[in-house]
DSSP file (Angstrom, degrees, kcal/mol; ACC not computed):
  #  RESIDUE AA STRUCTURE BP1 BP2  ACC     N-H-->O    O-->H-N    N-H-->O    O-->H-N    TCO  KAPPA ALPHA  PHI   PSI    X-CA   Y-CA   Z-CA
    1    1 A X              0   0    0      0, 0.0     2,-0.6     0, 0.0     0, 0.0   0.000 360.0 360.0 360.0 134.1   27.1   -9.4   -4.6
    2    2 A X        -     0   0    0      2,-0.0     2,-0.6     1,-0.0     0, 0.0  -0.774 360.0-167.7 -88.1 123.0   29.6   -6.9   -5.8
    3    3 A X        +     0   0    0     -2,-0.6     4,-0.1     1,-0.1    -1,-0.0  -0.934  15.4 176.1-118.0 111.9   28.6   -3.4   -4.8
    4    4 A X        +     0   0    0     -2,-0.6     2,-0.4     2,-0.1    -1,-0.1   0.421  58.4  88.3 -93.0   0.2   30.5   -0.6   -6.5
    5    5 A X  S    S-     0   0    0      1,-0.0     2,-0.1     3,-0.0     3,-0.1  -0.784  83.8-113.0 -99.7 142.4   28.4    2.2   -4.8
    6    6 A X        -     0   0    0     -2,-0.4    -2,-0.1     1,-0.1    -1,-0.0  -0.441  38.5-105.4 -69.5 146.7   29.3    3.6   -1.5
    7    7 A X        +     0   0    0     -2,-0.1     2,-0.3    -4,-0.1    -1,-0.1  -0.346  43.6 178.6 -67.7 153.6   26.8    2.8    1.3
    8    8 A X        -     0   0    0     -3,-0.1     2,-0.3    -2,-0.0    -3,-0.0  -0.952  17.9-133.3-147.9 166.9   24.5    5.6    2.5
    9    9 A X        -     0   0    0     -2,-0.3     2,-0.4     2,-0.0     0, 0.0  -0.910   5.9-146.8-124.9 153.6   21.8    6.1    5.0
   10   10 A X        -     0   0    0     -2,-0.3     2,-0.5     0, 0.0   116,-0.0  -0.942  10.4-152.3-114.0 140.4   18.4    7.7    4.8
   11   11 A X        -     0   0    0     -2,-0.4    -2,-0.0   115,-0.1     0, 0.0  -0.961  21.3-121.9-112.8 124.6   16.8    9.5    7.8
   12   12 A X        -     0   0    0     -2,-0.5   114,-0.2     1,-0.1     3,-0.1  -0.306  13.3-158.0 -59.3 146.9   13.1    9.6    8.1
   13   13 A X        -     0   0    0    112,-2.9    29,-3.3     1,-0.2     2,-0.3   0.363  67.3 -35.9-105.7   1.4   11.7   13.1    8.3
   14   14 A X  E     -AB  41 125A   0    111,-0.8   111,-2.6    27,-0.3     2,-0.3  -0.981  66.0 -86.9 171.3-164.0    8.4   12.1    9.9
   15   15 A X  E     -AB  40 124A   0     25,-2.4    25,-3.1    -2,-0.3     2,-0.4  -0.926  23.3-131.6-136.3 159.6    5.7    9.4   10.2
   16   16 A X  E     -AB  39 123A   0    107,-1.8   106,-2.4    -2,-0.3   107,-0.9  -0.919  12.3-161.6-115.4 139.5    2.5    8.5    8.4
   17   17 A X  E     +A   38   0A   0     21,-3.1    21,-3.0    -2,-0.4   104,-0.1  -0.974  24.0 154.0-124.1 116.9   -0.8    7.7   10.2
   18   18 A X        -     0   0    0     -2,-0.5    -1,-0.1     2,-0.3     3,-0.1   0.559  59.1-112.2-116.1 -16.4   -3.4    5.9    8.2
   19   19 A X  S    S+     0   0    0      1,-0.3     2,-0.5    16,-0.0   101,-0.1   0.320  78.7 124.7  93.0  -7.7   -5.5    4.0   10.8
   20   20 A X        -     0   0    0     99,-0.4   101,-3.1     1,-0.1    -1,-0.3  -0.758  39.5-173.3 -89.0 128.8   -4.2    0.7    9.5
   21   21 A X        +     0   0    0     -2,-0.5     2,-0.3    99,-0.2    -1,-0.1   0.605  67.0  26.3 -96.6 -14.0   -2.6   -1.4   12.2
   22   22 A X  S >> S-     0   0    0     97,-0.1     4,-0.8     1,-0.1     3,-0.7  -0.959  78.3-111.6-145.4 162.1   -1.3   -4.3   10.1
   23   23 A X  G >4 S+     0   0    0     -2,-0.3     3,-0.6     1,-0.2    -1,-0.1   0.842 115.5  62.0 -61.4 -33.4   -0.2   -5.0    6.5
   24   24 A X  G 34 S+     0   0    0      1,-0.2    -1,-0.2    -3,-0.0    -4,-0.0   0.809 101.8  51.3 -64.6 -29.8   -3.3   -7.1    6.0
   25   25 A X  G <4 S+     0   0    0     -3,-0.7    -1,-0.2     2,-0.1    -2,-0.2   0.737  92.2  97.2 -77.2 -23.5   -5.6   -4.1    6.7
   26   26 A X  S << S-     0   0    0     -4,-0.8    92,-0.1    -3,-0.6     2,-0.1  -0.343  77.8-117.5 -72.4 143.8   -3.9   -1.9    4.1
   27   27 A X        -     0   0    0     90,-0.3    -1,-0.1    92,-0.1     6,-0.1  -0.394  26.4-115.9 -69.8 159.8   -5.2   -1.5    0.6
   28   28 A X  S    S+     0   0    0      1,-0.1     2,-0.3    -2,-0.1    -1,-0.1   0.654  98.2  17.7 -72.3 -15.4   -2.9   -2.7   -2.2
   29   29 A X  S >  S-     0   0    0     88,-0.1     3,-1.9     1,-0.1     4,-0.2  -0.987  78.7-117.3-155.2 147.3   -2.5    0.8   -3.5
   30   30 A X  G >  S+     0   0    0     -2,-0.3     3,-1.6     1,-0.3    70,-0.1   0.781 111.0  67.6 -61.3 -25.8   -3.1    4.3   -2.1
   31   31 A X  G 3  S+     0   0    0      1,-0.3    -1,-0.3    84,-0.1    85,-0.1   0.735  96.1  56.4 -64.7 -21.6   -5.8    4.9   -4.8
   32   32 A X  G <  S+     0   0    0     -3,-1.9     2,-0.8     1,-0.1    -1,-0.3   0.428  87.7  87.7 -91.3   0.9   -7.9    2.2   -3.1
   33   33 A X    <   +     0   0    0     -3,-1.6    83,-0.6    -4,-0.2    -1,-0.1  -0.878  49.2 177.2-101.9 107.2   -7.8    4.0    0.3
   34   34 A X        +     0   0    0     -2,-0.8    -1,-0.1    81,-0.1     2,-0.1   0.512  54.1  94.1 -86.0  -5.5  -10.7    6.5    0.4
   35   35 A X  S    S-     0   0    0     82,-0.1    81,-0.7     1,-0.1     2,-0.2  -0.328  81.8-104.2 -81.1 167.9   -9.9    7.5    4.0
   36   36 A X  E     - C   0 115A   0     79,-0.2     2,-0.3    80,-0.1    79,-0.2  -0.633  31.6-157.9 -89.0 152.0   -7.8   10.4    5.0
   37   37 A X  E     - C   0 114A   0     77,-2.4    77,-2.8    -2,-0.2     2,-0.5  -0.899  10.3-133.5-125.5 157.2   -4.2   10.0    6.2
   38   38 A X  E     -AC  17 113A   0    -21,-3.0   -21,-3.1    -2,-0.3     2,-0.6  -0.954   8.6-160.0-114.1 127.7   -2.0   12.2    8.3
   39   39 A X  E     -AC  16 112A   0     73,-3.0    73,-2.7    -2,-0.5     2,-0.7  -0.941  11.0-163.5-103.6 116.6    1.6   12.9    7.4
   40   40 A X  E     -AC  15 111A   0    -25,-3.1   -25,-2.4    -2,-0.6     2,-0.3  -0.893   6.5-164.9-106.9 110.0    3.4   14.2   10.5
   41   41 A X  E     -A   14   0A   0     69,-2.9   -27,-0.3    -2,-0.7    69,-0.1  -0.726  31.4 -99.4 -97.4 141.6    6.7   15.9    9.7
   42   42 A X    >   -     0   0    0    -29,-3.3     3,-2.5    -2,-0.3    -1,-0.1  -0.351  32.1-124.9 -55.1 131.6    9.4   16.6   12.2
   43   43 A X  G >  S+     0   0    0      1,-0.3     3,-1.9     2,-0.2     4,-0.2   0.715 105.5  76.5 -56.2 -20.8    9.0   20.3   13.3
   44   44 A X  G 3  S+     0   0    0      1,-0.3    -1,-0.3     2,-0.1     3,-0.3   0.721  94.9  51.0 -61.0 -19.3   12.7   20.8   12.3
   45   45 A X  G X  S+     0   0    0     -3,-2.5     3,-1.6   -32,-0.2     4,-0.3   0.141  72.3 116.1-104.3  18.5   11.5   20.8    8.7
   46   46 A X  G X  S+     0   0    0     -3,-1.9     3,-1.9     1,-0.3     4,-0.2   0.859  70.5  60.3 -57.0 -37.9    8.7   23.4    9.2
   47   47 A X  G >  S+     0   0    0     -3,-0.3     3,-1.2     1,-0.3    -1,-0.3   0.745  92.4  68.0 -64.1 -21.3   10.4   25.9    6.8
   48   48 A X  G <  S+     0   0    0     -3,-1.6    -1,-0.3     1,-0.2    -2,-0.2   0.582  85.0  71.9 -73.9  -9.1   10.1   23.3    4.0
   49   49 A X  G X   +     0   0    0     -3,-1.9     3,-2.5    -4,-0.3    -1,-0.2   0.584  65.6 124.5 -81.2 -10.3    6.3   23.7    4.0
   50   50 A X  T <  S+     0   0    0     -3,-1.2     3,-0.1     1,-0.3    -3,-0.0  -0.315  79.5  16.2 -55.8 120.8    6.6   27.2    2.4
   51   51 A X  T 3  S+     0   0    0      1,-0.4    -1,-0.3    -2,-0.1     2,-0.2   0.156  91.2 126.4 100.1 -17.2    4.4   27.1   -0.7
   52   52 A X    <   +     0   0    0     -3,-2.5    -1,-0.4    -4,-0.0     2,-0.3  -0.506  36.9 177.6 -70.8 143.0    2.4   24.0    0.1
   53   53 A X    >   -     0   0    0     -2,-0.2     3,-1.9    -3,-0.1    51,-0.3  -0.996  36.1 -89.7-148.7 153.2   -1.3   24.6   -0.1
   54   54 A X  T 3  S+     0   0    0     -2,-0.3    51,-0.2     1,-0.2     3,-0.1  -0.330 111.9  31.5 -57.9 137.6   -4.6   22.8    0.3
   55   55 A X  T 3  S+     0   0    0     49,-3.1    -1,-0.2     1,-0.4     2,-0.1   0.112  92.2 115.7  97.7 -20.5   -5.8   21.3   -3.0
   56   56 A X    <   -     0   0    0     -3,-1.9    48,-3.2    48,-0.1    -1,-0.4  -0.446  62.3-128.5 -76.6 154.4   -2.3   20.7   -4.3
   57   57 A X  E     -D  103   0A   0     74,-0.3    74,-2.1    46,-0.2     2,-0.3  -0.836  24.7-169.4-101.6 144.3   -1.0   17.2   -5.0
   58   58 A X  E     -DE 102 130A   0     44,-2.8    44,-2.5    -2,-0.4     2,-0.6  -0.934  23.6-125.4-129.1 154.1    2.2   15.9   -3.6
   59   59 A X  E     -DE 101 129A   0     70,-3.8    70,-2.6    -2,-0.3     2,-0.5  -0.897  28.5-158.3 -96.2 125.2    4.4   12.9   -4.2
   60   60 A X  E     -DE 100 128A   0     40,-3.2    40,-1.8    -2,-0.6     2,-0.5  -0.918   4.8-163.1-110.1 126.4    5.0   11.1   -0.9
   61   61 A X  E     +DE  99 127A   0     66,-2.6    65,-2.6    -2,-0.5    66,-1.9  -0.939  20.6 164.1-109.5 128.0    8.0    8.8   -0.6
   62   62 A X  E     -DE  98 125A   0     36,-1.8    36,-3.8    -2,-0.5     2,-0.6  -0.903  35.8-110.5-142.7 167.8    8.0    6.4    2.4
   63   63 A X  E     -DE  97 124A   0     61,-2.3     2,-2.0    -2,-0.3    61,-0.5  -0.888  12.6-146.1-110.6 115.9    9.7    3.3    3.6
   64   64 A X    >   +     0   0    0     32,-3.2     3,-1.9    -2,-0.6    32,-0.2  -0.564  26.1 178.8 -75.8  82.0    7.8    0.0    3.8
   65   65 A X  T 3  S+     0   0    0     -2,-2.0    -1,-0.2     1,-0.3    32,-0.0   0.601  74.0  53.0 -68.7 -12.3    9.7   -1.1    6.9
   66   66 A X  T 3  S+     0   0    0     -3,-0.1    -1,-0.3    30,-0.1    -2,-0.1   0.334  86.2 118.5-101.3   6.3    7.9   -4.4    7.3
   67   67 A X  S <  S-     0   0    0     -3,-1.9     2,-0.9    24,-0.1    25,-0.1  -0.283  73.8-110.3 -74.6 157.5    8.6   -5.5    3.7
   68   68 A X    >   -     0   0    0      1,-0.1     3,-0.9     2,-0.0    -1,-0.1  -0.799  29.6-170.3 -86.2 106.2   10.6   -8.6    2.6
   69   69 A X  T 3  S+     0   0    0     -2,-0.9    -1,-0.1     1,-0.2    -2,-0.0   0.503  79.0  62.2 -80.3  -4.0   13.7   -7.1    1.1
   70   70 A X  T 3  S+     0   0    0     23,-0.0     2,-0.4    -3,-0.0    -1,-0.2   0.601  77.2 104.3 -93.9 -12.7   14.9  -10.5   -0.2
   71   71 A X    <   +     0   0    0     -3,-0.9    23,-0.1    22,-0.2     3,-0.1  -0.560  35.1 166.8 -77.3 124.7   12.0  -11.0   -2.6
   72   72 A X        +     0   0    0     -2,-0.4    13,-2.5     1,-0.2     2,-0.3   0.533  63.2  41.4-112.8 -12.9   12.8  -10.3   -6.2
   73   73 A X  E     +G   84   0B   0     11,-0.3     2,-0.3    12,-0.1    11,-0.2  -0.975  60.2 167.5-137.2 151.7    9.8  -11.8   -8.0
   74   74 A X  E     -G   83   0B   0      9,-2.6     9,-2.3    -2,-0.3     2,-0.7  -0.985  36.6-118.8-155.2 159.1    6.1  -11.7   -7.3
   75   75 A X        -     0   0    0     -2,-0.3     7,-0.2     7,-0.2     3,-0.1  -0.918  38.1-142.4-102.7 109.7    2.7  -12.5   -8.8
   76   76 A X    >   -     0   0    0     -2,-0.7     3,-1.8     5,-0.4     5,-0.1  -0.190  33.5 -79.3 -66.5 162.1    0.8   -9.3   -9.0
   77   77 A X  T 3  S+     0   0    0      1,-0.3    -1,-0.1     3,-0.1     3,-0.1  -0.359 119.8  15.8 -58.1 141.2   -3.0   -9.2   -8.4
   78   78 A X  T 3  S+     0   0    0      1,-0.3     2,-0.3    -3,-0.1    -1,-0.3   0.610 104.1 114.1  67.2  14.1   -4.9  -10.3  -11.5
   79   79 A X    <   -     0   0    0     -3,-1.8    -1,-0.3     1,-0.1    -4,-0.1  -0.790  55.3-155.0-109.7 158.5   -1.7  -11.8  -13.0
   80   80 A X  S    S+     0   0    0     -2,-0.3     2,-0.3    -3,-0.1    -1,-0.1   0.243  72.2  39.1-117.6  12.4   -1.2  -15.5  -13.7
   81   81 A X  S    S-     0   0    0     -5,-0.1    -5,-0.4    -7,-0.1     2,-0.1  -0.961  88.2 -81.3-151.7 170.6    2.6  -15.6  -13.6
   82   82 A X        -     0   0    0     -2,-0.3     2,-0.3    -7,-0.2    -7,-0.2  -0.406  37.9-174.6 -74.0 148.1    5.7  -14.3  -11.8
   83   83 A X  E     -G   74   0B   0     -9,-2.3    -9,-2.6    -2,-0.1     2,-0.1  -0.968  33.5-100.2-135.4 152.5    7.2  -10.9  -12.6
   84   84 A X  E >   -G   73   0B   0     -2,-0.3     3,-2.4   -11,-0.2   -11,-0.3  -0.460  35.6-117.0 -67.8 146.6   10.3   -9.2  -11.3
   85   85 A X  G >  S+     0   0    0    -13,-2.5     3,-1.4     1,-0.3     5,-0.2   0.732 111.8  69.2 -61.9 -20.6    9.6   -6.7   -8.6
   86   86 A X  G 3  S+     0   0    0    -14,-0.3    -1,-0.3     1,-0.3   -13,-0.1   0.624  99.7  49.5 -73.8 -10.0   11.0   -3.9  -10.8
   87   87 A X  G <  S+     0   0    0     -3,-2.4    59,-0.3    58,-0.0    -1,-0.3   0.208 111.6  58.8-106.5  13.4    7.9   -4.4  -13.1
   88   88 A X  S <  S-     0   0    0     -3,-1.4   -13,-0.0     2,-0.1    -4,-0.0  -0.776  78.2-125.8-130.6 174.9    5.5   -4.2  -10.2
   89   89 A X        +     0   0    0     -2,-0.2    -3,-0.1   -61,-0.0    -4,-0.1   0.076  58.1 147.2-105.9  20.1    4.4   -1.9   -7.4
   90   90 A X        -     0   0    0     -5,-0.2    -2,-0.1     1,-0.1   -14,-0.0  -0.239  50.6-140.9 -57.3 140.8    5.0   -4.6   -4.8
   91   91 A X  S    S+     0   0    0      1,-0.1     2,-0.8     5,-0.1    -1,-0.1   0.722  85.3  86.8 -72.7 -19.9    6.2   -3.4   -1.4
   92   92 A X        +     0   0    0    -25,-0.1     2,-0.3   -26,-0.0   -23,-0.2  -0.730  62.6 114.3 -87.3 109.5    8.5   -6.4   -1.2
   93   93 A X  S    S-     0   0    0     -2,-0.8     3,-0.4     1,-0.1   -22,-0.2  -0.958  80.5 -84.3-165.6 168.4   11.7   -5.3   -3.0
   94   94 A X  S    S+     0   0    0      1,-0.3     2,-0.5    -2,-0.3   -25,-0.1   0.904 125.8  21.6 -55.6 -45.6   15.4   -4.7   -2.3
   95   95 A X  S    S-     0   0    0      2,-0.1     2,-3.0    -3,-0.1    -1,-0.3  -0.907  83.4-149.4-121.4 101.1   14.8   -1.1   -1.1
   96   96 A X        +     0   0    0     -2,-0.5   -32,-3.2    -3,-0.4     2,-0.5  -0.292  34.9 158.2 -75.9  64.3   11.1   -0.9   -0.1
   97   97 A X  E     -D   63   0A   0     -2,-3.0     2,-0.3   -34,-0.2   -34,-0.2  -0.767  25.4-155.3 -88.3 126.8   10.6    2.8   -1.1
   98   98 A X  E     -D   62   0A   0    -36,-3.8   -36,-1.8    -2,-0.5     2,-0.4  -0.752   7.0-164.1-103.1 150.6    6.9    3.6   -1.7
   99   99 A X  E     +D   61   0A   0     -2,-0.3     2,-0.4   -38,-0.2   -38,-0.2  -0.994  13.3 166.2-136.5 126.8    5.6    6.4   -3.8
  100  100 A X  E     -D   60   0A   0    -40,-1.8   -40,-3.2    -2,-0.4     2,-0.6  -0.999  28.4-140.3-139.6 142.6    2.1    7.8   -3.8
  101  101 A X  E     +D   59   0A   0     -2,-0.4     2,-0.3   -42,-0.2   -42,-0.2  -0.911  35.2 169.9 -99.3 124.4    0.6   10.9   -5.3
  102  102 A X  E     -D   58   0A   0    -44,-2.5   -44,-2.8    -2,-0.6     2,-0.4  -0.905  33.0-114.9-134.1 159.5   -2.0   12.4   -2.9
  103  103 A X  E     -D   57   0A   0     -2,-0.3    12,-1.7   -46,-0.2     2,-0.6  -0.785  27.6-123.2 -95.2 138.1   -4.0   15.6   -2.5
  104  104 A X  E     +F  114   0A   0    -48,-3.2   -49,-3.1    -2,-0.4    10,-0.2  -0.715  32.5 173.1 -78.4 120.5   -3.4   17.9    0.4
  105  105 A X  E     -     0   0A   0      8,-3.4     2,-0.3    -2,-0.6     9,-0.2   0.715  64.7  -1.0 -99.7 -28.6   -6.7   18.3    2.3
  106  106 A X  E     -F  113   0A   0      7,-1.7     7,-2.6   -53,-0.1     2,-0.4  -0.982  55.1-150.4-160.3 152.2   -5.5   20.3    5.3
  107  107 A X  E     +F  112   0A   0     -2,-0.3     2,-0.4     5,-0.2     5,-0.2  -0.997  16.1 171.5-129.1 126.6   -2.4   21.8    6.8
  108  108 A X  E >   -F  111   0A   0      3,-2.8     3,-1.6    -2,-0.4     2,-0.4  -0.852  66.5 -61.7-135.8  97.3   -1.9   22.2   10.5
  109  109 A X  T 3  S-     0   0    0     -2,-0.4    -1,-0.0     1,-0.3   -60,-0.0  -0.503 121.0 -15.5  63.5-119.2    1.6   23.2   11.4
  110  110 A X  T 3  S+     0   0    0     -2,-0.4   -69,-2.9   -69,-0.1     2,-0.5   0.014 118.8  98.3-105.8  27.1    3.8   20.3   10.2
  111  111 A X  E <   -CF  40 108A   0     -3,-1.6    -3,-2.8   -71,-0.2     2,-0.5  -0.962  54.1-164.2-114.9 131.3    0.9   17.9    9.8
  112  112 A X  E     -CF  39 107A   0    -73,-2.7   -73,-3.0    -2,-0.5     2,-0.6  -0.953   9.5-152.4-112.2 129.2   -0.7   17.3    6.5
  113  113 A X  E     +CF  38 106A   0     -7,-2.6    -8,-3.4    -2,-0.5    -7,-1.7  -0.904  31.9 172.5 -94.6 126.8   -4.1   15.7    6.1
  114  114 A X  E     -CF  37 104A   0    -77,-2.8   -77,-2.4    -2,-0.6   -10,-0.2  -0.832  39.3 -84.9-131.1 165.6   -4.1   14.0    2.7
  115  115 A X  E    S-C   36   0A   0    -12,-1.7   -79,-0.2    -2,-0.3   -81,-0.1  -0.292  80.8 -51.8 -62.3 163.1   -6.2   11.6    0.6
  116  116 A X        -     0   0    0    -81,-0.7     2,-0.3   -83,-0.6    -1,-0.2   0.212  51.4-162.7 -48.5 153.3   -5.5    8.0    1.4
  117  117 A X        -     0   0    0      2,-0.1   -90,-0.3    -3,-0.1     2,-0.3  -0.837  22.2-125.5-127.0 167.8   -2.1    6.2    1.6
  118  118 A X  S    S+     0   0    0     -2,-0.3     2,-0.3   -92,-0.1   -88,-0.1  -0.416  71.1  88.5-116.9  55.8   -1.3    2.5    1.6
  119  119 A X  S    S-     0   0    0     -2,-0.3   -99,-0.4   -89,-0.1     2,-0.2  -0.912  72.9 -97.1-144.1 170.2    0.8    1.9    4.7
  120  120 A X    >   -     0   0    0     -2,-0.3     3,-1.6     1,-0.1  -104,-0.2  -0.482  55.4 -76.0 -88.3 160.9    0.4    1.1    8.4
  121  121 A X  T 3  S+     0   0    0   -101,-3.1  -104,-0.2     1,-0.2    -1,-0.1  -0.264 117.8  25.1 -53.3 135.1    0.4    3.5   11.2
  122  122 A X  T 3  S+     0   0    0   -106,-2.4    -1,-0.2     1,-0.3  -105,-0.2   0.509  78.7 161.1  88.4   5.8    3.9    4.8   12.0
  123  123 A X  E <   -B   16   0A   0     -3,-1.6  -107,-1.8  -107,-0.9    -1,-0.3  -0.381  47.5-106.3 -60.8 133.5    5.4    4.2    8.6
  124  124 A X  E     -BE  15  63A   0    -61,-0.5   -61,-2.3  -109,-0.2     2,-0.5  -0.422  27.4-139.7 -66.1 131.2    8.6    6.2    8.2
  125  125 A X  E     +BE  14  62A   0   -111,-2.6  -112,-2.9   -63,-0.2  -111,-0.8  -0.801  21.0 179.4 -90.0 127.2    8.3    9.3    5.9
  126  126 A X  E     -     0   0A   0    -65,-2.6     2,-0.3    -2,-0.5   -64,-0.2   0.849  57.4 -27.8 -95.4 -42.8   11.3    9.8    3.6
  127  127 A X  E     - E   0  61A   0    -66,-1.9   -66,-2.6  -115,-0.0     2,-0.4  -0.990  43.1-138.0-167.9 163.1   10.4   12.8    1.5
  128  128 A X  E     + E   0  60A   0     -2,-0.3     2,-0.3   -68,-0.2   -68,-0.2  -0.999  22.4 178.6-131.7 134.4    7.7   15.0    0.0
  129  129 A X  E     - E   0  59A   0    -70,-2.6   -70,-3.8    -2,-0.4     2,-0.2  -0.974  36.2-101.6-133.3 150.0    7.8   16.5   -3.5
  130  130 A X  E     - E   0  58A   0     -2,-0.3     2,-0.5   -72,-0.2   -72,-0.3  -0.480  37.1-125.7 -67.3 139.2    5.4   18.6   -5.4
  131  131 A X        -     0   0    0    -74,-2.1     2,-0.5    -2,-0.2   -74,-0.3  -0.789  27.4-175.7 -89.4 125.7    3.5   16.6   -8.0
  132  132 A X    >>  -     0   0    0     -2,-0.5     4,-3.6     1,-0.1     3,-1.8  -0.921  13.5-158.1-124.8 103.0    3.7   18.1  -11.4
  133  133 A X  H 3> S+     0   0    0     -2,-0.5     4,-2.3     1,-0.3    -1,-0.1   0.845  91.0  55.6 -52.4 -41.5    1.6   16.2  -14.0
  134  134 A X  H 34 S+     0   0    0      1,-0.2    -1,-0.3     2,-0.2     5,-0.2   0.731 121.7  30.4 -68.5 -18.2    3.5   17.4  -17.1
  135  135 A X  H <4 S+     0   0    0     -3,-1.8     3,-0.4     3,-0.1    -2,-0.2   0.813 126.0  41.3 -99.1 -45.6    6.7   16.0  -15.5
  136  136 A X  H  < S+     0   0    0     -4,-3.6    -3,-0.2     1,-0.2     2,-0.2   0.618 120.8  39.8 -83.7 -14.0    5.4   13.1  -13.5
  137  137 A X  S  < S-     0   0    0     -4,-2.3    -1,-0.2    -5,-0.4    -2,-0.0  -0.604  79.2-160.2-134.7  73.7    2.9   11.7  -16.0
  138  138 A X    >   -     0   0    0     -3,-0.4     3,-1.5    -2,-0.2    -3,-0.1  -0.264  19.0-132.9 -57.5 138.0    4.4   12.0  -19.5
  139  139 A X  T 3  S+     0   0    0      1,-0.3    -1,-0.1    -5,-0.2    -5,-0.0   0.782 104.4  50.2 -64.0 -28.0    1.8   11.8  -22.2
  140  140 A X  T 3  S+     0   0    0      2,-0.1    -1,-0.3     3,-0.0     2,-0.1   0.316  83.6 122.1 -95.5   9.5    3.7    9.3  -24.3
  141  141 A X  S <  S-     0   0    0     -3,-1.5     2,-0.2     1,-0.1    -4,-0.0  -0.416  73.8-104.9 -71.1 144.6    4.3    6.9  -21.3
  142  142 A X        -     0   0    0      1,-0.1    -1,-0.1    -2,-0.1    -2,-0.1  -0.526  35.2-171.1 -64.5 134.1    3.0    3.3  -21.6
  143  143 A X        +     0   0    0     -2,-0.2     2,-0.3     2,-0.1    -1,-0.1   0.471  50.6  90.0-111.7  -3.1   -0.1    3.1  -19.4
  144  144 A X  S    S-     0   0    0      1,-0.1     7,-0.2     5,-0.0     2,-0.2  -0.650  77.7-113.4 -95.3 154.3   -0.9   -0.6  -19.4
  145  145 A X    >   -     0   0    0      5,-1.2     3,-2.0    -2,-0.3     5,-0.1  -0.527  29.2-115.0 -77.5 149.7    0.4   -3.0  -16.9
  146  146 A X  T 3  S+     0   0    0    -59,-0.3    -1,-0.1     1,-0.3   -58,-0.1   0.790 117.0  44.9 -57.0 -27.5    2.8   -5.7  -18.2
  147  147 A X  T 3  S+     0   0    0      3,-0.1     2,-0.3   -66,-0.0    -1,-0.3   0.256 115.9  48.3-101.1  11.5    0.2   -8.4  -17.4
  148  148 A X    <   -     0   0    0     -3,-2.0   -69,-0.0     2,-0.1   -70,-0.0  -0.993  61.6-145.0-148.7 151.3   -2.8   -6.6  -18.8
  149  149 A X  S    S+     0   0    0     -2,-0.3     2,-0.4    -5,-0.1    -3,-0.1   0.351  80.2  94.5 -92.9   3.9   -3.9   -4.7  -21.8
  150  150 A X              0   0    0      1,-0.1    -5,-1.2    -5,-0.1    -2,-0.1  -0.779 360.0 360.0 -98.2 139.7   -5.9   -2.4  -19.6
  151  151 A X              0   0    0     -2,-0.4    -1,-0.1    -7,-0.2    -2,-0.0   0.492 360.0 360.0 -68.1 360.0   -4.5    0.9  -18.3
């Protein structure tokens, strides 16, 4: 493969704790996890918490470190054929970056208690961003899955 981009590295800023010990225990999507999760951020980033508050939603980016990075196609749940991973939310992809929007339920120092996430205990946390519906959920966006007519 010809790669014209320079290599770079990402450094985790913390870890996520969900209570799930294996991939098999995890829900397929964070929306299906009704339990609470803990996002533990390195204390070096404490100043980045300024402005976060209980009740706000955040976008959490994390690294599915146990994913198969060679997989380029998959059959999603409720689908009857293969799709490229770029049209799915599969954790198995070239760069297994996960994205979930969650609600902040509690803040204790550099620990956030949030609505559920879909990863195993100890998953590396890459970043946190404020969730802004008018930016993150465009009104004219297609809302159905490629393999379904249902949103």
